[in-house]
C-alpha positions in Angstrom: -51.1 -117.2 -19.4 -52.4 -114.2 -17.4 -50.9 -113.3 -14.0 -53.3 -113.4 -11.0 -54.9 -110.1 -10.1 -55.8 -111.4 -6.6 -54.8 -114.3 -4.5 -56.7 -115.2 -1.3 -56.7 -118.2 1.0 -60.4 -119.1 1.6 -60.0 -122.4 3.3 -57.3 -124.6 4.8 -58.5 -127.5 2.6 -57.6 -127.5 -1.1 -60.0 -126.2 -3.7 -61.6 -129.0 -5.7 -64.3 -127.2 -7.8 -64.6 -123.8 -9.4 -67.4 -122.4 -11.5 -67.9 -119.0 -13.1 -71.4 -117.6 -13.7 -72.5 -114.2 -15.1 -72.9 -112.7 -11.6 -70.8 -114.9 -9.3 -67.9 -117.3 -8.8 -68.7 -120.6 -6.9 -66.0 -122.6 -5.1 -65.9 -125.9 -3.2 -63.2 -127.4 -1.1 -62.4 -131.0 -0.1 -64.2 -130.6 3.2 -67.5 -129.8 1.3 -67.8 -126.1 1.9 -69.5 -124.4 -1.0 -69.0 -120.6 -1.3 -70.6 -118.1 -3.6 -68.5 -115.0 -4.4 -70.3 -112.1 -6.0 -68.6 -110.4 -8.9 -68.0 -106.7 -8.6 -70.7 -104.6 -10.3 -70.1 -101.8 -12.8 -71.0 -99.3 -10.1 -68.1 -100.5 -8.0 -65.7 -99.9 -10.9 -67.2 -96.4 -11.4 -66.6 -95.6 -7.7 -63.0 -96.8 -7.9 -62.4 -94.6 -10.9 -64.0 -91.6 -9.1 -61.7 -92.1 -6.1 -58.6 -92.3 -8.3 -59.5 -88.9 -9.9 
């Protein structure tokens, strides 16, 4: 089992659905809210590495 990299509360209702796609993560809660979370792009990773240098 891998430890979480990030933990974030996104709704007061429990999460009831989770799907991973190539470019996003989709979530749904018991109240029916569906959210799309964009995955970080490679350019974001390159920017983070440049800041650390």
